[in-house]
N, CA, C and O of each residue as an XYZ file, in Angstrom:
352
protein
N     225.906    105.175     14.193
C     224.641    104.777     13.779
C     224.199    103.679     14.709
O     225.077    103.003     15.244
N     222.867    103.417     14.971
C     222.516    102.372     15.767
C     221.644    101.817     14.825
O     221.206    102.515     13.910
N     221.262    100.311     14.981
C     220.312     99.601     14.271
C     219.101     99.631     15.379
O     219.261     99.635     16.600
N     217.982     99.651     14.746
C     216.653     99.631     15.664
C     216.159     98.294     15.474
O     216.196     97.714     14.389
N     215.564     97.669     16.845
C     214.979     96.404     16.639
C     213.569     96.803     17.585
O     213.590     97.830     18.264
N     212.644     96.120     17.574
C     211.503     96.135     18.189
C     210.907     95.098     18.894
O     210.739     93.994     18.376
N     210.523     95.398     20.200
C     210.102     94.203     20.919
C     208.652     93.748     20.561
O     207.934     94.520     19.924
N     208.163     92.430     20.977
C     207.068     91.949     20.296
C     205.923     92.960     20.368
O     205.222     93.243     19.396
N     205.774     93.519     21.675
C     204.638     94.050     21.933
C     204.714     95.621     22.078
O     203.793     96.222     22.631
N     205.899     96.328     21.541
C     206.176     97.482     21.631
C     204.967     98.373     21.120
O     204.762     99.432     21.713
N     204.266     98.060     20.204
C     203.270     98.951     19.530
C     201.757     98.577     20.073
O     200.770     98.784     19.367
N     201.683     98.083     21.218
C     200.358     97.852     21.895
C     199.577     99.033     21.936
O     198.374     98.958     21.687
N     200.107    100.108     22.216
C     199.357    101.346     22.485
C     199.469    102.335     21.058
O     198.555    103.024     20.603
N     200.656    102.213     20.581
C     201.046    102.848     19.331
C     199.977    102.640     18.044
O     199.551    103.459     17.229
N     199.735    101.255     18.199
C     198.965    100.912     16.898
C     197.422    101.363     17.185
O     196.566    101.019     16.370
N     197.124    101.987     18.122
C     195.872    102.493     18.514
C     195.613    104.103     18.338
O     194.540    104.698     18.436
N     196.785    104.579     18.079
C     196.741    106.083     17.946
C     196.189    106.509     16.335
O     196.159    105.740     15.374
N     195.860    107.647     16.346
C     195.339    108.119     14.949
C     196.683    108.304     14.232
O     197.737    108.319     14.866
N     196.630    108.445     12.907
C     197.848    108.456     12.040
C     198.536    109.722     12.152
O     199.672    109.723     11.679
N     198.153    110.718     12.624
C     199.003    111.984     12.765
C     199.735    111.779     13.892
O     200.876    112.239     13.843
N     199.368    111.141     15.041
C     200.250    110.940     16.190
C     201.227    109.846     15.881
O     202.373    109.944     16.318
N     200.920    108.966     15.269
C     201.732    107.809     14.880
C     202.939    108.507     13.811
O     204.113    108.142     13.875
N     202.581    109.294     13.079
C     203.478    109.857     12.319
C     204.480    110.608     13.132
O     205.656    110.277     12.978
N     204.221    111.502     13.915
C     205.118    112.149     14.753
C     205.847    111.195     15.527
O     207.068    111.309     15.417
N     205.411    110.219     16.335
C     206.373    109.387     16.949
C     207.057    108.539     16.257
O     208.167    108.260     16.710
N     206.701    108.000     15.211
C     207.560    107.303     14.247
C     208.761    108.208     13.790
O     209.850    107.659     13.961
N     208.804    109.289     13.325
C     209.810    110.330     13.070
C     210.906    110.345     14.172
O     212.122    110.277     13.989
N     210.246    110.445     15.341
C     211.237    110.437     16.763
C     211.914    109.018     16.944
O     213.044    108.887     17.415
N     211.214    108.097     16.576
C     211.732    106.550     16.717
C     212.948    106.408     15.643
O     214.028    105.885     15.916
N     212.592    106.967     14.351
C     213.733    106.884     13.492
C     214.865    107.843     13.737
O     215.965    107.709     13.200
N     214.568    108.789     14.545
C     215.941    109.686     15.037
C     216.743    108.923     16.129
O     217.821    109.393     16.493
N     216.262    107.746     16.680
C     216.930    107.159     17.400
C     218.070    106.249     16.847
O     218.773    105.583     17.607
N     218.225    106.246     15.494
C     219.078    105.651     14.792
C     220.427    106.502     15.078
O     221.511    105.920     15.048
N     220.362    107.602     15.300
C     221.470    108.706     15.530
C     221.597    108.618     17.270
O     220.830    108.086     18.073
N     222.721    109.268     17.465
C     223.156    109.547     19.078
C     222.150    110.523     19.441
O     222.208    111.589     18.829
N     221.165    110.371     20.377
C     220.460    111.412     20.984
C     220.440    111.389     22.365
O     220.885    110.384     22.919
N     219.922    112.492     23.165
C     219.785    112.514     24.460
C     218.587    112.025     25.010
O     217.517    112.465     24.589
N     218.632    110.998     26.076
C     217.474    110.374     26.434
C     217.897    110.213     28.193
O     219.032    110.035     28.635
N     216.877    110.312     28.827
C     216.931    109.997     30.323
C     216.826    108.659     30.579
O     216.213    107.935     29.794
N     217.471    108.120     31.823
C     217.400    106.669     32.048
C     216.013    106.519     32.758
O     215.552    107.412     33.469
N     215.441    105.446     32.542
C     214.254    105.002     33.077
C     214.184    104.997     34.617
O     213.221    105.394     35.273
N     215.209    104.550     35.050
C     215.682    104.446     36.578
C     216.998    104.228     36.719
O     217.520    103.543     35.840
N     217.844    104.729     37.811
C     218.954    104.624     38.085
C     219.319    102.984     38.149
O     218.569    102.238     38.777
N     220.511    102.462     37.465
C     220.643    101.241     37.606
C     220.191    100.051     36.437
O     220.670     98.952     36.160
N     219.161    100.743     35.959
C     218.367    100.131     34.895
C     218.759    100.527     33.544
O     218.844    101.726     33.277
N     219.064     99.420     32.461
C     219.564    100.161     31.103
C     218.663    100.339     30.209
O     218.727     99.827     29.092
N     217.496    101.269     30.702
C     216.326    101.506     29.852
C     216.353    102.893     29.717
O     216.598    103.537     30.737
N     216.137    103.539     28.585
C     215.909    104.853     28.414
C     214.586    105.203     27.998
O     213.727    104.405     27.623
N     214.455    106.681     28.104
C     213.010    107.144     27.914
C     213.323    108.518     26.900
O     214.182    109.339     27.219
N     212.683    108.619     25.915
C     212.823    109.795     24.912
C     211.166    110.450     24.971
O     210.128    109.837     24.721
N     211.295    111.599     25.302
C     209.955    112.048     25.566
C     209.674    112.791     24.138
O     210.631    113.350     23.602
N     208.257    112.820     23.434
C     207.884    113.475     22.421
C     206.475    114.221     22.960
O     205.431    113.569     23.005
N     206.513    115.395     23.296
C     205.358    115.993     23.653
C     204.602    115.364     24.862
O     205.140    115.342     25.969
N     203.589    114.950     24.694
C     203.065    114.122     25.777
C     203.070    112.752     25.729
O     202.367    112.035     26.441
N     204.003    112.303     24.739
C     203.985    110.790     24.298
C     205.567    110.604     24.849
O     206.390    111.492     25.071
N     205.714    109.113     24.994
C     207.075    108.438     25.672
C     207.382    107.306     24.741
O     206.569    106.495     24.296
N     208.927    107.377     24.462
C     209.360    106.230     23.565
C     210.331    105.598     24.751
O     210.991    106.344     25.473
N     210.357    104.248     24.878
C     211.110    103.620     25.775
C     211.910    102.638     25.014
O     211.471    101.979     24.071
N     213.297    102.574     25.558
C     214.096    101.660     24.590
C     215.306    101.176     25.431
O     215.704    101.848     26.382
N     215.860    100.058     25.089
C     216.936     99.496     25.742
C     218.328     99.782     24.508
O     218.202     99.838     23.285
N     219.288     99.888     25.113
C     220.583    100.264     24.392
C     221.655     99.152     24.829
O     221.917     98.887     26.002
N     222.241     98.538     23.696
C     223.340     97.424     23.699
C     224.150     97.712     22.704
O     223.699     97.781     21.561
N     225.484     97.930     22.970
C     226.386     98.114     21.878
C     225.760     99.290     20.850
O     225.531    100.456     21.171
N     225.563     98.731     19.641
C     224.988     99.816     18.708
C     223.742     99.149     18.256
O     223.562     99.027     17.044
N     222.755     98.648     19.204
C     221.518     98.153     18.778
C     220.663     98.965     19.996
O     221.015     98.997     21.175
N     219.392     99.649     19.401
C     218.462    100.112     20.200
C     217.063     99.295     19.964
O     216.486     99.199     18.881
N     216.728     98.846     20.948
C     215.441     97.909     20.945
C     214.302     98.899     21.398
O     214.448     99.389     22.518
N     213.381     99.195     20.800
C     212.036     99.824     21.255
C     211.236     98.948     21.920
O     210.935     97.840     21.478
N     210.875     99.400     22.971
C     210.105     98.562     24.037
C     208.924     99.060     24.006
O     208.049     98.226     23.774
N     208.484    100.423     24.198
C     207.197    100.990     24.303
C     207.115    102.266     23.469
O     208.136    102.896     23.193
N     205.983    102.621     23.093
C     205.456    103.878     22.703
C     204.043    104.220     22.781
O     203.166    103.551     22.234
N     203.834    105.269     23.467
C     202.387    105.666     23.855
C     202.475    106.949     24.816
O     203.511    107.563     25.071
N     201.222    107.230     25.288
C     201.181    108.692     25.865
C     201.506    108.492     27.370
O     201.898    107.384     27.737
N     201.363    109.513     28.268
C     201.988    109.443     29.344
C     201.100    108.553     30.491
O     201.654    107.928     31.396
N     199.841    108.596     30.327
C     199.082    107.470     31.209
C     199.589    106.082     30.724
O     200.015    105.246     31.521
N     199.533    105.903     29.570
C     199.881    104.449     29.118
C     201.242    104.008     29.475
O     201.527    102.835     29.715
N     202.201    105.150     29.504
C     203.525    104.948     29.978
C     203.654    104.555     31.284
O     204.453    103.701     31.668
N     202.736    105.279     32.108
C     202.718    104.937     33.690
C     202.365    103.566     34.000
O     202.998    102.943     34.851
N     201.215    102.962     33.247
C     200.766    101.640     33.223
C     201.662    100.719     32.916
O     201.810     99.715     33.612
N     202.333    100.951     31.877
C     203.573     99.977     31.418
C     204.772    100.067     32.453
O     205.283     99.010     32.822
N     205.241    101.259     32.931
C     206.184    101.351     33.616
C     205.844    100.529     34.848
O     206.669     99.704     35.242
N     204.774    100.681     35.440
C     204.374    100.003     36.581
C     204.258     98.158     36.454
O     204.513     97.322     37.320
N     203.928     98.024     35.478
C     203.941     96.650     34.915
C     205.309     96.027     34.784
O     205.527     94.879     35.172
N     206.180     96.755     34.262
C     207.644     96.046     34.124
C     208.550     96.213     35.502
O     209.518     95.509     35.790
N     208.007     97.318     36.295
C     208.671     97.714     37.595
C     208.551     96.384     38.532
O     209.423     96.020     39.321
N     207.512     95.835     38.337
C     207.059     94.529     39.473
C     208.104     93.278     38.628
O     208.616     92.361     39.270
N     208.243     93.394     37.527
C     209.099     92.216     37.049
C     210.465     92.582     36.980
O     211.248     91.815     36.419
N     210.904     93.766     37.526
C     212.492     94.089     37.400
C     213.033     93.637     38.850
O     214.229     93.743     39.123
């Protein structure tokens, strides 16, 4: 079982979604407490992406802690990814 933590601005896009979309994504976030398959964001970087239809959830995993970094749609994900890629 993993403990979930949340980055300060993880919900920048999530908070602007309608409640139906939020519910769908929130259920997937809660599933991250259990072992799930997720792809690496990029080789050599300890970040993972879980896809939920057209939405993406990005998280970092360390020991038994998963920190949610981002939740939003594909376009928002690309914008977020490009911003963090510069800082990596």
